[in-house]
C-alpha positions in Angstrom: 81.8 99.4 43.7 78.9 101.0 45.7 77.8 98.0 47.5 81.4 96.9 48.3 82.2 100.2 49.6 78.9 100.4 51.6 80.0 97.2 53.3 83.5 98.4 53.9 82.0 101.2 55.9 79.5 99.3 57.6 82.3 96.7 58.8 84.6 99.6 59.8 81.6 100.9 61.6 81.0 97.9 63.3 84.6 97.4 64.5 84.6 101.3 65.8 81.4 100.3 67.8 82.8 97.0 69.2 86.2 99.4 70.0 84.3 101.9 71.9 82.3 99.1 73.8 85.9 97.6 74.9 87.3 101.1 75.8 84.3 101.7 77.8 84.7 98.1 79.6 88.3 99.0 80.4 87.3 102.6 81.7 84.8 101.2 83.9 87.2 98.7 85.2 89.9 101.2 86.0 87.5 103.5 87.6 86.3 100.3 90.0 89.8 99.7 90.6 90.8 103.1 91.6 87.7 103.3 94.0 88.4 100.1 95.5 92.2 101.1 96.2 90.8 104.5 97.8 88.5 102.4 99.9 90.9 99.9 100.8 93.5 102.9 101.8 91.2 104.8 103.7 90.3 101.8 106.0 93.8 101.0 106.2 94.2 104.4 107.7 91.4 104.3 110.0 93.0 100.9 111.4 96.4 101.8 111.9 95.1 105.4 113.5 92.9 103.3 115.8 95.7 101.0 116.9 97.8 104.0 117.6 95.3 105.8 119.5 94.8 102.5 121.5 98.3 101.7 122.4 99.3 105.1 123.0 96.6 105.4 125.7 97.2 102.1 127.1 97.9 102.3 130.9 96.4 100.7 133.9 97.1 101.6 137.8 96.8 98.4 140.1 97.0 97.7 143.5 99.5 94.7 143.9 100.1 92.5 146.9 103.7 91.6 147.6 105.3 89.1 149.9 109.3 89.4 150.3 109.5 85.8 152.0 107.3 82.8 153.2 106.2 83.9 157.1 107.0 87.7 156.4 104.2 90.1 156.1 103.6 91.2 152.8 102.3 94.8 151.8 100.3 96.3 148.9 101.8 98.6 146.6 100.1 100.8 143.7 101.6 99.9 140.4 100.9 101.8 136.8 101.8 99.9 133.8 102.4 101.8 130.7 103.0 100.7 127.2 106.3 102.2 126.9 107.4 99.8 129.8 107.6 97.4 127.0 109.9 97.9 124.2 108.4 95.8 121.6 105.0 97.6 122.0 106.8 101.1 121.8 108.1 99.8 118.2 104.7 98.9 117.6 103.4 102.4 118.3 106.1 103.7 116.0 105.2 101.1 113.3 101.7 102.1 113.4 102.7 105.9 113.3 104.6 105.6 110.2 101.7 103.4 108.7 99.3 106.0 109.4 101.5 108.9 107.7 102.0 106.3 104.7 98.4 106.3 104.4 97.9 109.5 104.3 100.4 109.9 101.4 99.2 107.0 99.7 95.7 108.2 99.3 97.2 111.4 97.6 99.4 109.4 95.4 96.4 107.3 94.4 94.3 110.0 93.7 97.1 111.5 91.4 97.4 108.2 89.6 94.1 108.3 88.5 95.5 108.1 85.1 97.3 105.1 85.3 101.0 105.8 85.3 102.8 102.8 85.7 105.7 104.2 87.4 103.7 105.4 90.4 101.8 102.3 90.5 105.1 100.4 90.7 105.8 103.0 93.4 102.9 102.5 95.5 103.4 98.7 95.2 106.8 98.9 96.7 106.0 101.2 99.5 103.0 99.0 100.3 105.2 96.0 100.6 107.4 98.1 103.2 104.8 99.0 105.1 103.2 95.6 105.2 106.6 94.1 106.4 106.8 96.8 109.1 103.2 96.0 110.4 104.3 92.4 110.4 107.5 92.7 112.4 105.8 94.9 114.9 102.9 92.5 115.2 105.1 89.6 115.6 107.1 91.7 118.4 103.8 92.7 120.1 102.3 89.1 119.8 105.6 87.9 121.8 105.4 90.2 124.6 101.6 89.4 124.8 101.9 85.8 124.9 104.7 86.1 127.7 102.2 88.5 129.5 99.4 86.2 129.2 101.3 83.1 130.0 104.5 83.9 131.3 107.9 82.2 130.9 108.9 80.4 134.1 112.5 79.3 133.0 113.4 83.2 132.8 110.9 83.3 136.2 108.8 86.0 134.1 105.7 85.7 135.7 102.3 86.6 133.6 100.9 89.8 134.4 97.3 89.8 132.6 95.7 88.1 135.5 96.5 91.7 137.2 96.7 94.0 134.5 93.6 92.7 132.8 92.5 95.8 131.2 96.0 96.6 129.9 96.2 93.4 128.3 93.1 93.7 126.5 93.5 97.1 125.2 97.0 95.8 123.9 95.0 92.9 122.2 92.6 95.2 120.7 95.5 97.3 119.2 96.9 94.1 117.8 94.0 93.1 116.1 93.3 96.7 114.6 96.9 96.7 113.1 96.6 93.1 111.9 93.6 94.2 110.0 95.4 97.1 108.5 98.1 94.6 107.4 95.6 92.6 105.5 94.1 95.7 103.8 97.9 96.2 102.9 98.3 92.5 101.3 95.3 93.1 99.3 96.5 96.7 98.2 99.6 95.0 96.8 97.8 92.3 95.4 95.4 94.8 93.5 98.1 96.9 92.6 100.1 93.6 90.9 96.9 93.0 89.0 96.3 96.6 87.7 100.1 96.5 86.5 99.8 93.4 84.9 96.7 94.6 83.0 98.5 97.7 81.8 101.5 95.9 80.6 99.5 93.4 78.5 
């Protein structure tokens, strides 16, 4: 009986060591996932904050030459263009402001969720999707205005302004690029959250 008891004990010990290794790998994977999640959220915060500050400070004064009609002498007027002259850019500002506030909140929620609560993970995924949709809609609105500003729309007699207010357009393009980078990060967060939730379920 002693050899069989010793063999059983040895087999049990081997199984326990394998179980500990497996748990260790899972714990390392979970820690790596938490760190990756926090880094992505921090980067998203920085990008949305950058977009917010750039678009909020976007204004440009410029001397513009006007002619009322052919043959009539023209005149020069000093015009200042602001981001809030365009409702789409105001919406873009608000959307990125909401994303900044949510990024701060989500970092706190992610730190709380280090234990891997499924319910909180699901809430984060849903909220990440909502912010992603908000950013995409604001990007679409800002890009629409930007294309008209760069190219004009002759049928509506909307003339392009970026040949005159070049700095204003460049700052707007920079803000759009920053916000687009943040939207990509939120997309990655949704994918990462879904993968994490799938691993916990199975």
